[in-house]
N, C-alpha and C positions, 0 to 999 in steps of 0.2 A: 246556682249562680253561673252566668255566662261570662267568660273572660274573652273579650274580643282582641284579636291581634291584627293590626294593619301595618303594612310596611315591611320591606325585606326584599329578598331576591329568590328567583326560581329558575332552575335549569331549563334550557330550551327543549330538552328531551321530554320534560314533564308537561310542557304547555299543551300538546294535543290530548293529554290524558286527564287534565283537571276537570273537564266537564263530564267525564264518564262517572256516573254514580256507581260507587263500589264500596264494599265494606272490607275492613282489614283489622289487624291487631298490632299492638306494640310488640315488636320482636325482641328488642334489647335496648338497654338504657346505659349511657355512659356520661361522663362529665362533659364531654364535648358534643353530645348529640344523641338522637333517638332514631333507631331503625324501625320502620313501619312496614309490615308485610301485607300485601294484597294478593289476590289470586293471580293476577296477570301483571303485576308491577311491584316495584319497591320504591320506598321513599326514605331519604335520610334528612332529618330535621336538625339543623345545626345553627351556629351563631354567625353573624355577619363578619366577624373578625377572622373566621376560618375560611379556607378555600371552599368554594361551592362544589358540592358533589355532583357527579354526572346525573344523578337522580335526586338532587337535593333541593330543599327550601331552606334558606337562611333567614333568621330573624334576629332581633337585638339580643345581646347577652342577658339583659335583665329579664326579657320575656321568656327566653329559653330556660333560664334558671327556674322561673315560675312553673313552666311546663314540666321540667324534670322532677321538681318536688311534688307535683300533683299526680302524675301518672305512674302506673305500674305495668310490668310486663303482662301481656294478655288483655289489657284494656282495649275496648272497642274504638275503632277509628272509622269514620265515614267520609268518603269524598262526596260532597254535595255540589250543586251547580254553582254556588256562590263561595264556598269555603271548604277547607279541610277541617273536620270537626272531631275532636278527641273527647271521649267520655271517660271521666275518672270518678272516683267516689265523691270527691268534694267539688269538682268543677266540670263545666262543659266548656271546652276551649275551642274557639273558632278562629282559624287563620284564614283571613279573607283574601281571595285571589286578586281582587281589584287593586289591592295595595302592594302587590308584588311586582318587581321589575324583572322582566325576562332577560336572562344572560345567555348569550350564544356560546354553548360549549360543544358545538360540532367540531369535528376533527379539522384542525387548521391546515391551510394550504401553505407550503413553503417553497422558496425558490432554490434552495440547496439541491444540487444534483448528486447522485450516488457516487460519481467519480471524485467528488471533492469532499466527501464526508470526513475522511481522515485528516483533512486540513482545517476543519472547523475548530473554533475555540472550544465548543462544547465537547466534541469527541476527545480532544486532548485533555480537557479538564477531567472528564469522567475516567479516562485511562489512568491519569495520575492519582486518582482517589483510591486505586487498588480495592475496588468494591468487593472483589471475590473473597476478601478477608473479613468482610463485614456482613455477610448474608447469613440467613438462618438455616442453611443446608450444610451438612458436613461434606467437606471436599474429599470424598473417598474415590477409589478407582472407578466405581460405577458411575458416580456423578460426573467425573471428568470425561468419561466415555460419552455420556449423553450431551454434555456441553460441546464436545468436539463434533457430534452429529449436528447440533444446531448451527455450527459454523458453516456447514455446507448444506443447509436445509433444502434449497431449491433443487438439489440433485437427488434428494430422497424420493422414492416412490410413495404413493398415498398410504400404503400399509405401514411404511416406516414412519411417515409423518404422524399417523394415528398412534403408533407405538410410543413415540417420544412424547407426544402430548399426554398420553395415558400415564407415562412415568412421572411427569411433573404435576399433573392435575391432582390437587388435594394433598400433595406431599408437604408435610410440616404441620405446625400447630397454629391455633388461633382462628379468628373469624375469616381471615384471608391467609391461608397457609403460604409459606415461602415459595413453594413450587408454583402456585397460582400467580403470585406477584411477579415472579420471574417470567412466566409465560405472558403476562399482561404487558410488561415492558418490552419483551421481544416482539410481540405482535404489534405494539405501537410503532416500532421501527419498520416492520413489514408494511403496515398501512401507510405510513408517512411517504413511502416511495412506491406505492402501488405495485408491490413486488410479486406476490404469489397468492392467487385466489384459492388455489387448492389447499394452502395452509389454513386460510380463514374458514373454508368449508369443513376441513378436518377438525378444527377447533370447535366450531359450532356443533358438529356431530357429537364430539366427546362431552362438551358442556351439557348437551341435552340428556346425557345419561345420568345426570345428577350425582356425580361421583365426588363432588366437593361441597363446601359449605354453601348455605343459602346466600350469604353476603357476597362471596366470591362469584357465584353464579350471576347475581345481579350486576356486578361490575363487568363480567364478560359479556353479558347481554348488551350493556351500554356501549362497550367497545365495538362489538360486532354491529351495532347500529350507529357507528361513527360518532360516538360521543365520549368525551373524557371529563374527568373532574378538572376543576379550574387550574390546579397546580400542574397537571399533566398537559393541559393545553399550552400553558406557559413553557413547559419543558420542550415540547416539540418545536415551538416557535424559536427557541434558543439555537436551533440549527442555523438560523440566519443571523444570529447575534454576533456583534464584534466588540462587545463590552464584557470583560471578565467579571467586573463587579456585579453586573446584572445576572450573570450565570451563577455566581456564588450565592446570591440571595435566594434564587429559586431552588438550587440544589440543597442548600442548607435547610430550607423549609421542608422539602420532601424528606430529607433524612431524619427529621424529627418525628415523622409519622410512624406510629406503631413501634414495636420492639425492634424488628428488622425490616418491616414491610417496605419502608421507603427505600432502603438500600437494596432489597431484593428486586424491586421494580426498576431502579436505576441500573442495576447490574444487568438485568434482562434487556433493558433498552440499549445499553452499550454493546452487549452481545449481538443484538439485532443490527445495530449500526455497523458493527464490524463485519457481520455476515453480508449485509447489503453492499458494503463498499467493495467486497471481493467477488460478488456474484456477477 
């Protein structure tokens, strides 16, 4: 039986890739979505009520629930010219590209200048959240030393940049370890203000060593290709926001993500903003 799915949303990062015929496998399954692994790309299938992943396709909750009940880890997935096709024991599920709306998840342009970062509502809101007490890394002397080094990152030579990235990369537990999430947030601030290409080159070099999880690596690749998940696009745009309620809604949504993943990313972003404002 073929179960056809039409309608939903697709990240702009995936649009150039959908016509590439490629086979993959179901990597992992959660109540909120399915990770699909291909040789050269990654895809996260979730529901339309959730923020769209940088490498995501979102479909209705009803249809996603059907897919989750039908597939198992390891099931074959094929990108065809007209659809993403999942092969399970009981169904062939076809998610048709023509019914998907492309969503621009490229890195947003902001008007905020680095000299005024500390005056923004977002910076002050994040500062008041005391995120350092809510992250998944233990605040010991070694971590405090590394966080201090991040605060003057532009002054570090390339060897030191590589060393500090190496310290955080893969540190912690879960599909996206806390150290990875912190690096993601920090790097989002670096990119927001076009600050330090050597940092981005160093991060790309270390990520290529495959020292962290497959899922984290996919997120880093998206970031280094100037794409963010929908809630992080909203976060960066908040640097220009003058409405506290708008900030609260976005931050609260991010904080609900994972055990500490949202807080780890937010803390890294705040660290990055603090560093940029003083550079």
